[in-house]
C-alpha positions as CSV (number, residue, x, y, z in Angstrom):
1,A,40.1,-4.5,135.8
2,K,39.8,-5.0,132.1
3,Q,36.2,-6.3,132.4
4,N,35.2,-3.5,134.8
5,L,36.4,-0.9,132.3
6,R,34.5,-2.7,129.5
7,D,31.3,-2.7,131.5
8,N,31.5,1.0,132.5
9,L,33.1,2.4,129.3
10,G,32.1,0.2,126.6
11,E,33.9,-2.1,124.1
12,N,35.0,0.5,121.7
13,R,37.4,2.4,123.8
14,D,41.2,2.5,123.2
15,I,42.3,1.2,126.7
16,Q,45.3,-0.8,127.8
17,C,45.5,-2.3,131.2
18,I,49.1,-3.0,132.1
19,A,50.4,-4.4,135.5
20,N,53.8,-2.8,136.1
21,N,56.4,-2.1,138.8
22,C,56.2,1.8,139.2
23,L,55.9,2.3,135.4
24,D,59.2,0.8,134.6
25,G,59.9,1.1,130.9
26,F,57.3,3.7,130.1
27,K,58.6,6.7,128.3
28,H,58.1,10.3,129.7
29,S,54.9,12.0,128.6
30,S,53.5,8.7,127.0
31,S,50.2,8.1,128.8
32,S,47.0,10.1,129.1
33,M,45.9,8.3,132.2
34,V,47.5,6.2,135.0
35,M,45.4,4.5,137.7
36,C,46.9,3.1,140.9
37,N,45.9,1.8,144.4
38,P,49.4,2.1,146.1
39,P,50.3,-0.4,148.8
40,F,50.9,1.2,152.2
41,H,52.0,-1.8,154.3
42,Q,55.7,-2.8,153.9
43,Q,56.2,-5.8,156.2
44,Q,54.9,-4.5,159.6
45,A,55.4,-0.8,158.9
46,I,52.8,1.5,157.4
47,T,54.5,3.8,155.0
48,D,53.8,6.1,152.0
49,H,57.2,5.6,150.4
50,I,56.0,3.4,147.6
51,A,53.0,5.6,147.0
52,W,55.2,8.7,146.7
53,Q,57.3,6.8,144.2
54,M,54.2,5.9,142.2
55,F,53.0,9.4,142.1
56,C,56.3,10.9,141.0
57,D,56.7,8.2,138.4
58,A,53.2,8.7,137.2
59,K,53.7,12.4,136.8
60,Q,56.7,11.8,134.5
61,V,54.8,9.2,132.4
62,L,51.7,11.5,132.0
63,S,51.3,13.6,128.9
64,E,50.2,17.2,129.2
65,N,46.7,17.4,130.9
66,G,47.1,13.6,131.7
67,R,45.3,12.2,134.8
68,L,46.4,10.2,137.6
69,L,43.6,8.4,139.4
70,V,44.4,7.1,142.9
71,I,42.3,5.1,145.2
72,G,43.4,4.9,148.9
73,N,42.4,4.7,152.5
74,R,41.1,8.1,153.7
75,H,43.5,8.2,156.6
76,L,46.7,8.1,154.4
77,G,46.4,11.7,153.3
78,Y,47.2,11.2,149.7
79,D,45.5,14.4,148.7
80,A,48.1,16.5,150.5
81,K,50.8,14.6,148.7
82,L,49.3,14.8,145.4
83,K,48.8,18.6,145.9
84,R,52.3,19.1,146.7
85,L,53.4,17.2,143.5
86,F,50.7,18.4,141.1
87,G,49.6,21.7,142.6
88,D,46.6,22.5,144.8
89,K,44.4,23.5,141.8
90,N,45.2,20.2,139.9
91,V,43.9,17.8,142.5
92,K,40.2,16.9,143.2
93,L,38.2,14.5,145.0
94,I,36.3,12.2,142.7
95,A,34.4,10.0,145.3
96,S,34.7,9.0,148.9
97,N,33.1,7.1,151.7
98,N,34.1,6.8,155.4
99,K,37.0,4.6,154.6
100,F,38.2,5.3,151.0
101,V,38.9,8.2,148.5
102,I,39.3,8.4,144.9
103,L,41.5,11.3,143.8
104,Q,42.4,12.8,140.5
105,A,45.6,14.7,139.8
106,T,45.9,16.4,136.4
107,K,49.3,17.3,135.0
108,N,49.4,20.8,133.8
109,P,51.4,21.7,130.5
110,A,54.8,23.0,131.2
111,K,54.7,26.7,131.4
112,L,57.0,28.6,129.1
113,S,59.0,31.3,130.9
114,A,58.5,34.9,129.8
115,K,61.4,36.4,127.9
């Protein structure tokens, strides 16, 4: 992953690649970007439980206007789940083919309530 980032973004970028279990130990609003490819097989079952946890944890860790990039099989319907969590206008398709999609969800800043 690190080499792929270097090849595509150059050497002079401030990028950290960290393998982690659902962002354990990360502080709220501490990251501008999270990338994930959630597993959807749990033993013999196909489930989105782990993906949903990863999406929720990523939203907490993202700073204002932070981005979550997700790659997944098209049939899993991650776009609907991300729209439910981040809002319709904050999720977009970045790339796709017949089998896979890359989605981006952006965390909007917290809205202040009118007084």
